[in-house]
C-alpha positions as CSV (number, residue, x, y, z in Angstrom):
1,X,57.4,7.3,-17.0
2,X,54.8,7.2,-19.7
3,X,54.1,5.1,-22.7
4,X,53.9,1.3,-23.2
5,X,56.8,0.6,-20.8
6,X,55.1,2.3,-17.8
7,X,54.6,-0.1,-15.0
8,X,51.0,-1.0,-13.9
9,X,49.9,-1.0,-10.3
10,X,50.0,-4.4,-8.6
11,X,47.2,-5.1,-6.2
12,X,47.9,-7.0,-3.0
13,X,45.6,-7.8,0.0
14,X,46.1,-8.2,3.7
15,X,43.6,-9.2,6.4
16,X,43.9,-6.9,9.4
17,X,42.5,-7.1,13.0
18,X,40.3,-4.2,13.9
19,X,37.7,-3.2,16.5
20,X,34.0,-3.0,15.8
21,X,31.0,-2.3,18.0
22,X,27.5,-3.6,18.5
23,X,24.6,-2.8,20.9
24,X,22.0,-4.8,22.6
25,X,18.7,-4.2,24.3
26,X,16.7,-6.6,26.6
27,X,17.3,-10.3,26.5
28,X,18.1,-10.9,30.2
29,X,16.2,-14.2,29.9
30,X,16.0,-14.4,26.1
31,X,14.6,-17.3,24.2
32,X,14.3,-15.1,21.1
33,X,16.8,-12.8,19.3
34,X,16.3,-10.1,16.7
35,X,19.4,-9.0,14.8
36,X,18.7,-5.6,13.3
37,X,20.9,-4.0,10.6
38,X,20.8,-0.2,10.1
39,X,20.6,1.7,6.9
40,X,23.3,3.9,5.2
41,X,24.3,6.9,7.2
42,X,22.9,5.6,10.5
43,X,24.6,4.5,13.6
44,X,23.6,1.4,15.5
45,X,22.9,2.9,18.9
46,X,20.4,5.4,17.4
47,X,18.9,2.9,15.0
48,X,18.3,0.5,17.9
49,X,15.9,3.0,19.5
50,X,13.3,2.1,16.8
51,X,13.2,-1.4,18.3
52,X,13.3,-0.4,22.0
53,X,9.5,-0.9,22.4
54,X,9.8,-4.6,21.4
55,X,12.9,-5.4,23.6
56,X,11.9,-7.5,26.5
57,X,13.6,-9.8,29.0
58,X,12.6,-12.6,26.7
59,X,13.7,-10.9,23.5
60,X,17.2,-9.7,22.8
61,X,17.6,-7.0,20.2
62,X,21.1,-7.0,18.7
63,X,22.3,-4.1,16.5
64,X,25.8,-4.5,14.9
65,X,27.3,-1.3,13.5
66,X,28.7,-1.3,9.9
67,X,32.5,-1.2,9.7
68,X,32.7,1.8,7.4
69,X,32.2,5.4,8.8
70,X,32.0,8.8,7.1
71,X,30.8,12.3,7.7
72,X,27.2,12.6,6.6
73,X,27.4,16.4,7.2
74,X,30.9,18.0,7.1
75,X,29.6,21.2,8.7
76,X,28.2,19.6,11.8
77,X,30.7,16.7,11.6
78,X,27.8,14.3,12.0
79,X,29.0,10.7,11.4
80,X,27.1,7.7,9.9
81,X,28.1,4.2,8.9
82,X,27.5,2.2,5.8
83,X,27.9,-1.5,4.9
84,X,29.5,-1.2,1.5
85,X,30.0,0.9,-1.6
86,X,30.5,-0.1,-5.2
87,X,34.3,0.1,-4.8
88,X,35.8,-3.3,-4.1
89,X,32.3,-4.5,-3.4
90,X,32.9,-8.3,-3.3
91,X,35.6,-7.9,-0.7
92,X,33.3,-5.6,1.4
93,X,30.5,-8.1,1.2
94,X,32.8,-10.9,2.4
95,X,34.1,-8.6,5.2
96,X,30.7,-7.8,6.5
97,X,29.4,-11.4,6.3
98,X,32.5,-12.5,8.3
99,X,32.0,-9.6,10.7
100,X,28.4,-10.4,11.4
101,X,29.2,-14.1,11.9
102,X,31.8,-13.0,14.5
103,X,29.3,-10.8,16.3
104,X,26.7,-13.5,16.3
105,X,29.2,-16.1,17.6
106,X,30.3,-13.7,20.4
107,X,26.7,-13.0,21.5
108,X,25.6,-16.7,21.4
109,X,28.8,-18.2,22.9
110,X,27.8,-18.3,26.5
111,X,24.0,-18.5,26.0
112,X,21.4,-21.2,25.8
113,X,20.5,-21.5,22.1
114,X,17.7,-19.2,21.1
115,X,14.4,-20.9,20.2
116,X,13.7,-18.2,17.6
117,X,16.0,-15.9,15.7
118,X,14.9,-13.0,13.4
119,X,17.0,-10.9,11.1
120,X,15.7,-7.4,10.3
121,X,17.4,-5.1,7.8
122,X,16.4,-1.5,7.0
123,X,17.2,0.3,3.7
124,X,20.9,-0.6,2.8
125,X,20.8,-3.0,5.7
126,X,18.1,-5.0,4.0
127,X,20.4,-6.3,1.3
128,X,23.1,-6.8,3.9
129,X,20.7,-8.9,5.9
130,X,19.8,-11.0,2.9
131,X,23.4,-11.7,2.0
132,X,24.3,-12.5,5.6
133,X,21.4,-15.0,5.9
134,X,22.3,-16.5,2.6
135,X,26.1,-16.6,3.0
136,X,26.7,-16.5,6.7
137,X,26.3,-18.8,9.7
138,X,23.0,-17.5,11.1
139,X,19.9,-19.5,10.8
140,X,16.7,-17.4,11.1
141,X,13.1,-18.0,11.6
142,X,12.1,-14.9,9.8
143,X,14.0,-12.4,7.5
144,X,12.3,-9.0,7.5
145,X,13.3,-6.3,5.0
146,X,12.1,-2.8,5.8
147,X,12.3,-0.3,2.9
148,X,14.7,-2.5,0.9
149,X,14.8,-5.7,-1.2
150,X,16.8,-8.7,-2.2
151,X,20.1,-8.1,-4.1
152,X,19.3,-8.9,-7.7
153,X,22.9,-10.2,-8.3
154,X,22.7,-12.8,-5.5
155,X,23.2,-16.4,-6.8
156,X,19.7,-17.8,-6.2
157,X,20.6,-21.1,-7.7
158,X,23.0,-21.4,-4.8
159,X,21.2,-19.5,-2.0
160,X,17.5,-19.6,-3.0
161,X,16.6,-22.6,-0.8
162,X,18.1,-20.8,2.3
163,X,16.0,-17.7,1.6
164,X,12.9,-19.8,1.0
165,X,13.4,-21.3,4.5
166,X,13.7,-17.9,6.1
167,X,10.1,-16.6,5.9
168,X,11.1,-13.6,3.8
169,X,8.9,-10.6,4.5
170,X,9.2,-7.2,2.7
171,X,7.7,-4.1,4.2
172,X,7.5,-0.9,2.1
173,X,5.8,2.5,2.6
174,X,3.6,4.0,-0.1
175,X,5.3,7.4,0.3
176,X,8.9,6.2,0.5
177,X,11.1,8.9,-0.9
178,X,13.8,6.4,-1.8
179,X,11.7,3.6,-3.2
180,X,9.2,4.6,-5.9
181,X,6.2,2.5,-6.9
182,X,8.1,1.6,-10.0
183,X,10.9,0.2,-7.9
184,X,8.4,-1.7,-5.7
185,X,6.9,-3.3,-8.8
186,X,10.3,-4.1,-10.2
187,X,11.1,-5.9,-6.9
188,X,7.8,-7.8,-7.0
189,X,8.5,-8.8,-10.6
190,X,12.0,-10.0,-9.7
191,X,10.8,-12.0,-6.7
192,X,8.0,-13.7,-8.7
193,X,10.4,-14.6,-11.6
194,X,13.1,-15.8,-9.2
195,X,10.8,-18.4,-7.5
196,X,11.4,-17.0,-4.0
197,X,8.6,-17.3,-1.5
198,X,7.8,-14.0,0.2
199,X,5.2,-11.9,1.9
200,X,4.9,-8.2,0.9
201,X,3.4,-5.8,3.4
202,X,2.6,-2.1,2.5
203,X,1.8,0.8,4.8
204,X,1.0,4.4,4.5
205,X,4.2,6.3,5.1
206,X,7.8,6.9,4.1
207,X,11.2,5.5,4.7
208,X,10.6,4.5,8.3
209,X,9.9,1.5,10.5
210,X,6.2,2.0,11.4
211,X,5.2,1.1,15.0
212,X,1.9,-0.8,14.0
213,X,3.7,-3.3,11.8
214,X,6.6,-3.7,14.3
215,X,4.0,-4.2,17.0
216,X,2.3,-6.9,14.9
217,X,5.6,-8.7,14.1
218,X,6.5,-8.7,17.8
219,X,3.1,-10.2,18.8
220,X,2.1,-7.1,20.8
221,X,-1.7,-6.7,21.0
222,X,-3.1,-4.2,18.4
223,X,-3.8,-0.7,19.7
224,X,-1.2,-0.6,22.4
225,X,0.9,2.6,22.0
226,X,4.7,2.3,21.8
227,X,6.2,2.6,25.3
């Protein structure tokens, strides 16, 4: 049927149970936890390897994997995960905030409360980390964004105070193939105009998590090589 009498699609929604996975390193006697969120096209287990050198019995590293998977290379059938797309984005944001809350609740349920909690997000995981800290149930001592920034559509009138309490730290390479110097400056301009307190760290390199800065954030003496 065509024309003005043609029926229009009616959208309905349903909440479904599903499985998800997360990975941990260290933390046998943890007083500290780092939740680390991977970038687009990555998988949590492999991403976690970047943080292996800072996992200790006293520091738990927790890496949830995004709920959405796809083939990053159809020829090799290599699979990656991503946190969201532009399609149905508000629902996807609500889904991953709720999911990360559930992971965090599961991990902390039978533990002594952590004295220190950090949330780290890389690339697409950076904006995911910001939204979770702002909208979710985690309370963090430091929020670290590697190769990513704050979502410019986040309601800072509502969530700005939470982010200002989170010791926001942005770390960006000067040769990042995904973040030009123009984008870095645009992020700085946005942060300054928004009134958010932040620290910006730069390093020589690309779209990576560099060991010297990770070493510094973890309080490992300078000059020690990654294990």
